C-alpha positions as CSV (number, residue, x, y, z in Angstrom):
1,X,134.8,78.8,17.3
2,X,134.2,81.0,20.6
3,X,130.7,82.8,20.6
4,X,130.7,86.0,22.3
5,X,127.8,87.5,23.7
6,X,126.6,91.0,22.8
7,X,125.8,92.0,26.3
8,X,127.8,91.3,29.6
9,X,125.3,90.7,32.3
10,X,127.5,91.8,34.8
11,X,126.4,95.1,34.0
12,X,122.5,94.3,35.4
13,X,124.7,92.6,38.3
14,X,126.1,95.9,38.8
15,X,123.0,97.9,38.7
16,X,121.4,95.6,41.5
17,X,124.7,96.2,43.6
18,X,124.5,100.0,43.3
19,X,121.1,99.9,44.0
20,X,122.0,97.9,47.2
21,X,124.3,100.2,48.1
22,X,121.6,103.1,48.1
23,X,119.4,100.7,50.3
24,X,122.0,100.8,53.1
25,X,120.9,104.5,53.6
26,X,118.6,103.2,56.8
27,X,122.0,101.6,58.3
28,X,124.3,104.9,57.5
29,X,125.2,108.1,59.7
30,X,123.5,110.4,57.2
31,X,120.2,109.1,57.8
32,X,120.4,108.6,61.3
33,X,121.7,112.3,61.7
34,X,117.9,113.6,61.0
35,X,116.5,111.3,63.5
36,X,118.6,112.2,66.9
37,X,116.4,115.4,67.7
38,X,113.5,113.6,67.6
39,X,114.5,110.3,69.4
40,X,116.3,112.2,72.1
41,X,112.6,113.9,72.5
42,X,110.7,111.2,72.7
43,X,112.8,108.7,74.5
44,X,114.5,111.7,76.9
45,X,117.8,111.0,76.0
46,X,120.7,113.3,75.1
47,X,122.4,113.6,72.2
48,X,125.5,112.4,73.8
49,X,123.9,109.2,75.0
50,X,122.3,108.9,71.4
51,X,126.0,109.2,70.2
52,X,127.7,106.9,72.8
53,X,125.0,104.0,71.7
54,X,125.5,104.3,68.2
55,X,129.1,104.3,68.5
56,X,128.9,101.1,70.7
57,X,126.7,99.5,68.5
58,X,129.1,100.3,65.4
59,X,132.0,99.0,67.0
60,X,130.0,95.6,68.1
61,X,128.7,95.4,64.6
62,X,132.2,95.7,63.1
63,X,133.8,92.9,65.3
64,X,130.4,90.9,63.7
65,X,131.2,91.4,60.1
66,X,133.7,88.3,59.7
67,X,131.2,86.1,60.5
68,X,128.7,87.8,57.8
69,X,132.1,87.3,55.6
70,X,132.1,83.5,56.6
71,X,128.5,83.1,55.4
72,X,128.8,84.8,52.1
73,X,131.8,82.8,51.2
74,X,129.4,79.6,52.3
75,X,126.4,80.8,50.5
76,X,127.1,83.2,48.0
77,X,126.9,86.9,48.0
78,X,123.1,86.6,46.0
79,X,121.5,84.3,48.3
80,X,123.2,86.3,51.6
81,X,121.8,89.6,50.1
82,X,118.1,88.3,50.3
83,X,118.5,87.5,53.6
84,X,120.3,90.6,54.4
85,X,117.5,92.9,52.7
86,X,114.8,90.7,54.8
87,X,116.5,91.5,58.0
88,X,117.4,94.8,57.1
89,X,113.9,95.4,56.7
90,X,112.5,93.9,59.7
91,X,115.3,95.7,61.4
92,X,114.0,98.9,60.6
93,X,110.3,98.1,61.4
94,X,111.7,97.1,65.0
95,X,113.6,100.2,65.6
96,X,110.5,102.2,65.3
97,X,109.7,100.3,68.5
98,X,112.8,101.2,70.5
99,X,111.8,102.1,74.0
100,X,115.0,103.2,76.0
101,X,118.8,103.3,75.5
102,X,119.2,99.5,75.5
103,X,116.7,98.7,72.7
104,X,118.1,101.8,71.0
105,X,121.5,100.6,71.0
106,X,120.4,96.8,70.1
107,X,118.6,98.7,67.2
108,X,121.6,100.9,66.1
109,X,123.5,97.5,66.0
110,X,121.1,95.8,63.7
111,X,121.1,98.6,61.4
112,X,124.6,99.2,61.3
113,X,125.3,95.4,60.9
114,X,123.0,94.8,58.2
115,X,123.0,98.2,56.4
116,X,126.4,99.6,56.9
117,X,128.3,96.6,57.1
118,X,126.7,93.1,55.6
119,X,124.7,94.9,52.6
120,X,128.0,96.6,51.5
121,X,130.1,93.4,52.1
122,X,127.8,91.2,49.8
123,X,127.4,94.0,47.3
124,X,131.1,94.2,46.8
125,X,131.7,90.5,46.5
126,X,128.9,90.1,44.2
127,X,130.1,92.9,41.9
128,X,133.9,91.4,42.1
129,X,132.6,88.2,41.3
130,X,131.2,89.4,37.9
131,X,134.4,92.0,36.9
132,X,137.8,91.0,36.6
133,X,139.6,93.2,33.8
134,X,137.2,96.2,35.1
135,X,137.1,95.2,38.6
136,X,138.0,98.9,39.7
137,X,135.8,100.5,37.5
138,X,132.6,98.5,38.0
139,X,133.3,99.2,42.1
140,X,133.5,103.0,41.5
141,X,130.1,102.8,39.8
142,X,128.5,100.3,42.4
143,X,129.5,102.8,45.0
144,X,127.5,105.9,43.3
145,X,124.6,104.2,45.0
146,X,125.9,105.2,48.1
147,X,126.2,108.7,47.2
148,X,122.8,108.8,45.7
149,X,121.6,107.4,49.1
150,X,123.3,110.3,51.0
151,X,121.5,112.6,48.7
152,X,118.4,111.2,49.1
153,X,117.7,109.8,52.5
154,X,118.3,112.4,54.8
155,X,115.6,114.6,53.5
156,X,113.3,111.7,52.7
157,X,113.9,111.1,56.4
158,X,113.0,114.7,57.6
159,X,110.1,114.9,55.5
160,X,109.0,111.2,56.5
161,X,109.4,112.5,60.3
162,X,107.3,115.4,59.9
163,X,104.4,113.3,57.8
164,X,104.1,110.5,60.1
165,X,106.6,110.8,63.0
166,X,109.9,109.0,63.6
167,X,108.4,105.7,64.6
168,X,106.4,105.5,61.4
169,X,109.4,106.5,59.3
170,X,111.2,103.6,60.2
171,X,108.4,101.6,59.1
172,X,108.2,103.4,55.9
173,X,112.2,103.0,55.1
174,X,112.0,99.2,56.0
175,X,109.2,98.8,53.6
176,X,111.2,100.7,50.8
177,X,114.1,98.4,51.4
178,X,111.9,95.6,50.7
179,X,110.2,97.0,47.7
180,X,113.1,98.2,46.1
181,X,115.5,95.6,46.5
182,X,113.8,92.2,46.6
183,X,112.3,92.4,43.4
184,X,115.9,93.1,41.6
185,X,117.5,90.3,43.8
186,X,115.1,87.5,43.2
187,X,114.5,88.4,39.5
188,X,117.8,89.8,38.2
């Protein structure tokens, strides 16, 4: 006789991957938007220079994503999400130390590759592994984490800038990345 579990663990996984999409906020455009003015003023860069650095970094990050896809296939999404989370937190901390256009571009690239690209890739992959019949529904619920990020990260970033300055705001965002996502990834 087949024993059917009363609770499907995939729903827990879905909550964690939804949280992971929320945590992508530091690598997303909606968060960067509130930092453009303070970064430009501090580094003496125009909005055009910042936008060009951002666009170039996003393009390079996109071309690197197939390599991350190979790593996710080889080591599994859960293990890679832990690595991506650690690296995204470090990228946030390092972004607070950028000193000019070159380091800004590298920082944008790291944040876009890890937050916007790799975290979303790993989360979607993990969710898809747990759901077959309700995969579309599950993925649509997972994306709610991103919508929540769009609602929370811009005002949070603006508040952090006012309280601590744009550089320390990135330190806080990096620490929040670790605090919010590492425990669920490791424990659940």
